[in-house]
N, C-alpha and C positions, 0 to 999 in steps of 0.2 A: 361211654367211649367205645367199649367192645361191641355194644349193640349197634352203634353207628358204623363201625368198620365193616361189619358183615354185609350190609346192603351195598356199601361202596365196592367191596371186593366182588360181590356178585355182579354188580354193574360192569366192572372191569372185565370179568370173565365172559359176560354176555356180549360185550363189544368185541372181544377177541374172537368169540365163536362166530359172530356175524361176519367179521373180516375173513376168517378162515373159510366160511361157507362161500363167500364171494370169490375167494381165491380158487376154490374147487370148480366154480362156474366158469372162471376164465381159463384155467389150465386144469383139466380133469385130474382130480385126486390130490392136487397140490395142498389143499387145506388140511389134509390128513397128516401132513408133516407136523402139525401142532396138536395131534391127538395124544391122549394120555398113555395109550398102550403101544408098545414097541412094534407089534405086528401091523397095526394100522399105519404107523409111520413108514414102515417098509413098503406097504401097499401104496401109500401116497407117493413115495419116492419113485417107485417103479412106474406107476401110471403117469406121473407128471413128466418124468424123463422120456418115456416112450412117446407121449403126446407131443412134447417139444421136438423130439427127433423127427417124427413123422411130418409135423407142420414145417419144420425147418427144411427138411428134405424136399417137400413139395414146393416150397417157396423158392429154394435154390434151383430146382428143376424148371420152374416157370420162368425164372429170370434168365437162365442160361440156355434153355432149349424148350421154349413154349410149344414149338411145332411137335416135338417128340412127345411131350406130355399130352397134348391134345390128341395125337394119334393113338396113344395108349388108352386115353379115356374113352375113345369112341369104339374100341374093340367090343365085339359081342361078349367075350368072356368077362371083360371089365364091367360092362353095363349089367350083365346078368348077376354078377356078384354084388354090385353096388347097392341095390335096394335092400337085401337082407343085412348086409354088413352095416350100412348106415342106420338101419332100424335097431340093430343090436348095439351100435355105438350110442344111440340116443338113450337106450334103456340103461346101459352101464353108466353113462355120464350122469343121468338123473339119480341113479342109485348112489353114486359117489357124493353128490351134493347132499342128499338126505343123510347118508352115513356121517358126513362131516358135521352136519348140524346136530345130529342126535348124540354124537360121541364127544363133542366139545362144549356143548352148552352146559351151564351149571344146573345142578339138581335143585328141586324145590322152587321152580319159577312160578310166579303167579299165573292165573288163568289168562290174564291179558297179555303177558309177555310170551306165554306159550302160543297164543293165537298169532301174535306178531311174528314169531319164529316160523310158524307154519305158513303164514302168508309169504314170508321171504322165500322159503323153500319152493312154494308153489310158483312164484313169479320167476325165480331163477330156473326152475325145471322147465317151465314153458319157454323161457328165453333160449335154452340150449336145444330143447326138443323140437321146437317149431322150425328153425332153419335146417336141422338135420332131416326132418320129415320132408321139407320142401326139396332138399337135395335128393332124397330118395325118390320122390315123385318125378323130379327132373330126369333122373337116370332111367326110370321106367318109361317116361314119355319119349326120351331120346331113343331108347331101344325100339319102341313101337314105331317111331317116325322113320328111323333108318330102315327098318324091315319093310315099311310100307312104301317108301319112296325108292329105295335102292334095290334092284332085283338081285337075286342070287346068281352067281355065274352059271350054275347048272340050269337055270331057267331061261337063259338067253339062247335063242335059236336064230342064227344069222348065216347068210351065205358066205360071208367073209368077216372074220374077226381076229385081230392080232393081239397077242399079249404085249402090253406096252409098259407095265410096271412090275418089277420083281418085288412083291410086297413084303417078303421076309428078309430082303437084303438091307444092309445099313443105309445105303442110298438107293431107293427104289427106282430112281431115274438114271442110274449110272450108265446103262446101256441104251438109253433113249434120249438123244440130244434135243429133240424137238417133239412136242405134242400139239396136235391140231384138233381143237374142239369146236364143233359146230354149235353155235348158239342161235336158237330160234325163238321168235316171239309169235305165238299163235293168236290169230284173230278169233278169240273165243267169247265174243260178247253175246248178250242175250238176243240181239236181233238175228243172229245166225244159228240159234239153238237147234231148230229143226233140221237145217241143212247139215250141221255138225254131227248130229245124232245119226243121220243117214249116210253121209259121205266122209266125215272127218273134218279136220281143220285146214285153214290156209295159213301158211307161214309167211306173214307179212313183214317180219323182221328176220333177215338172214345175215349172219356174220360168222366169221371164223376167228377164234382166238388162237393164234399161232404162238406158242410159248417156248422160249429157250429154257430148258429145264435146269440149266446150270445157273443162269443169272436171274431167271424170272422175267426177263424182258419180254414184253408181249406186243404183238402187232394185231390189231383188229382189222380184218379185211371185210369190208361191208359191201354186200351184193344187193343192187336194186331189186325190189320185188317184181318190177315189170320187165326184167331182162328176158328177151325172147330167144327161142330156139336154143335152149341149153344143150351143149354137147356133152357126150359121155365118153369115158375112157374106153379104149379098144378092148374088146373081149368081155365087157361088162354086160350084165343082164339088160340094162337100160339101153346100151348101144345096139344090142341086137333088136330090141323092140322099136328103137327110134334111131336108125342109122343116119338120118339127116338132121338130127337134133330134135329137141322136144317140140313137136308140132302136131297138129291134127285138124280135123274138120270143125267147122263152126267158128264162133267168135274167137279171134286171136287172143283176146284177153284171158281166155281160159287156159292158155298154153304158155303163160309166163312161168318163170322159175318158181313163183310162190304157189303154183297149182300142182307141183309134182307130188307133194305129200298126199294131197287130197285124192288125186287120181289113182294112186297106187295103194291106198289104204283100203280096209274092208269097206265094201260098198262102191268103190271107185271102179272105173272102166278097166283098169289094169291091175286090179288086186291080185290076179292070178300070177303075176310075175314073181311075187315074193310070198307065195302061199306057204304057210307054216312058219314064217318068220315072226319073231316077237314084235318087231317094230318095222313093218314093211315100208311105211312112208319114209322113215328115217334112212333105211337102206337105199331107197331110190334117190332121195335128196342128197345123200352123201355122194353118190356117184355123179350127180349133176354138179355139185360144188367142186368135186375133184376135176371134172371136165373144164369148169370155168377157171379154177385157180391153179391147177397142176399140183395141188397138195393132196396127200393121202389123208383122209379124215379119220381120226382115231375113235372119237366118241362124240355124242351129241347131248345137249341139254336143251329142253324146250320149256318155256314159260308161257303160261296163259297171260296175255298182256293185261287183261282186266284184273286178273287175280294178283298181278304184281303190286297193285295199290295196297293190298292187304299186307304184303311182305314189307313194303316201305313204311307203312304205318306202324307195324310191329317193331321196326328198327328205330322208330322215333322220328322218321322223316329223313330227308337228305338235303344237303345244301349245294346249290348250283348257281351259276351266273345265268341270268335270263337277259339276253341282250336285246330283246324287243318284246313287245306285248304279243302273247301267243293266244290265238282263239281256242276256246273250248267247244268242241263239236262244230256244227255247221256243215253245209253241203251246197256248193255252188250249183251243181246240176239240178238239185231239187228245190233250190230257192230257200234253203233253210239257213237262217242266220245263227251265228255262234250264241251259245247260252251265257257266255261270260268270257273273261280273259285272264290269263296269268300275267300279272303286271311285270314290266321290265324292272330289273334291279340287280345290284351286285350282292352275291352271297345270299340269295333268297333261300329260305328254309321252307321246303315244300313237303306237305303231307302226301299220302299215297295217291289221292285222287288227282291233285295238281301235278305230281310227278309223272303219273301215267299220261296226262295230256301234254306235259312238257315233251315226252318221248314220241307221242303219236299225232300231235296237232298238225293238220295238213290243209286247213281251210284256205290259207293265203300263202302257202309255201310249198316247195317241191319235195319230192321224196328225198332228194339229196340233202336238203336242209334238215329234214327229219332224221336222216341217217346220222348226221353230225350230232344232233341233240341226243340221239340214242347212245352214241359212244360216250357222251358226257355223263349220261345217267349211269351207264355201266361203270365208268371210272369212279364216279361218286360213291356207288355202292361198294366197290372194291376198297376205296380209301377210307370210308367211314364205318364199315363193319369192323367191330372190335370186340374183344372178349367181354368188356363191361356191358356192351349192348346185348350180347348173347345171353349173359347171365340174368340181367335185369328184365329182359323181354323174352325169355326162352320159350315159354308156352305159346305166346302169340306168334312168334316166328315159326315155331314148329307147326302150329295149326295152319298158318298161311302157306308154308312150304309144301305140306302134304297135299294141299288143294291145287297148287299151280305148277308143280314140277313133274316132268317126265324125262327120264334119262336112261342110257344104257351103261352108265358107270355103275359097276356092281359093288355089292357090299364089301367084298374083300379088297377092292381097289380104293375104297374111300380114304383110308389112312394115307395112302400115297398121294392122293389128290389134296388132302389137307396140307401135307408137306409142300406140295407145289403151290398151293394158294398162299402160304406164308412167304415163299420165294417171290411171288408176284407182288405181294403187298409190301415187302421190305425194301422199299425205295427203288424198285426196278421201274424203268420207263415203260409207258404205254403209248404206242403210236397207232395211227389209223391210216389205212390205205383206202381211199374212197374212189369208187368207180362213178365218176360224174362225167357228163357229156364233154367230149373233147380231151379227156385226160385218161392216160393209162389204157388206151385202146378202146375205151367204152363209148358207145353211142346207143341211144335207146332204140334205134331202128337198125343199125348195122354194127353190132359189136365185133371187134377184132379179137377173138379169143386167144390167138397166139400172143398178141401184144399184152393182153390182160394177164396171161400166165407169166410172161416175162416180167411184168411190173410187180407181181406177187413175189417172184424169186428175188428181185432186187430189194424189195421192202423188208423181207425177213432176213436176208443175208447181205446187207449193204456193203460189207467189207470185202466180199468176194465177187468175182465176175459172175454175172447171171448165166444160168444155163441157156442153152439154145432154145429159142422160142418153140421148137418142135418137141421139147420135152413133154412126155405124156400127152400126145395130141388126141383130139377126138377121133371118132371112127372115120369121119370124113369132113371135108371142108364144109363149113356151114355157110350157105349162101345168104347174102343180105336180104332183109325183108323188102319186098316191093313197097312202094309208097303207100299203096292202099291198105297194107297190113301194119303200118307203123303204129306204135302205141300212141294213144291220144295225147295231146299236148298237156304238159304239166303246168301247174300254176307258176307264176313268176318265181324264178329261183333266187334264193336269198343267201345261199352259202357264199362265203367270202373267198372268191377265187384268188385274190392276192395272198391271203393268209394260207390258203391251201397249197400254194406253190405248184409243185408237180403232181399233186394228188396224194402225196404222203405228208402226214402231219403228226406232230406230237399231240396227244390228246389234251395235255395241259394247255398248249397253245390254242387248240380248237375251242376249248371251253373257258378261256380266259375272259375276264370282263373287258369289253371293248369301249367302255366309257361313252 
């Protein structure tokens, strides 16, 4: 009877030890509350309560102010400390698991049971150390990514640059009611590699995200890439060089707005205009977009269009409505047929390659149709990017972002822009102002820049009277193009004029399934 009770008691104590060891793996040190010595129980209580307090605090912070938590997490000081702190946490946690097992298991276990106990400790130690190691690696990668993509403020050399966010204030945007960010898509495909290396890129996608910093309401102002004779604000560097608008000798196609970056970057004919600037092409194009829209452009973000496919793949794809079959590739002038089609369908989930062609397909559609699809893709990325995606695909997103992104948003401003991004995503409306023929003063041969600026003013502040069309005028009146210089005819336009109404449209309406 006594001999049988000993094994049963030992079995009970072993089960208790296993449960206590599991408890220490779930909540660091909690299993030591069942340890035989008082000092170990105190250690278990302190570590368990501290762990619960930290986890509870972070959870509460994430639920109540995820924006502020994210801003704190991206700071250089936080990321610098995160890797060694997480490494130390992994070591301490594993030590607590081992300590719980060795101090609570019964003495005199058989070799087989000792081996099972060791296997349990090994599995649990790996289970807590591996995620902690991944988090430490993510913090290191994030630090390297942000330092690679975002320049330091001291490294930016520009002819004109305003402070727009007070990064140490509770609300960094309190004194900045509106921010205008120039969003550019660079034609950086392999076919233009040699020309890009010599002269730079062409910005075939040009839009301004004008953001109300209080509400996050955003207006996307889309500028056709073949807009001629871009005007520049009075007194600007570009206005002095091009007093009659952006024009010059040779093919008129080389003097559309999408050629400004290329001609003013290193290797371009007008690189001397912004010599010494960190982003000369961006400075020149900002001045052009200011002349077109009447808006002061605060910052720019440029994406390599081909590289965008990698970012969308890293996000797990995007879901959009495809309202008609869209050709992939093809060129009418060269007699090249499309290599395939993106099939029409509601809520189509597209990978990076298809999403890129959704945005850039032009074989049988106009630039204006393409601009509408680009606004849909931008909106889809805004709405579908989320913390879960960021965590589960962090390394792929980080690698893609480092390859495709150029910006003058600096490292110290990044936290403020994270706050702004949350405001944009949290239910704020996104609308688009499209410059299409016959609307908002736009014509591909005779654009009325005063009317275009007035349309922008109305679109971003519809509740207030529009400023006089003469607000922020170009250096001189830009004469219309003679018929011989008019841009070549575009393919048949497929944008829905009825849905576009007066040229201003909610992006949700523009991107809705049309059945």
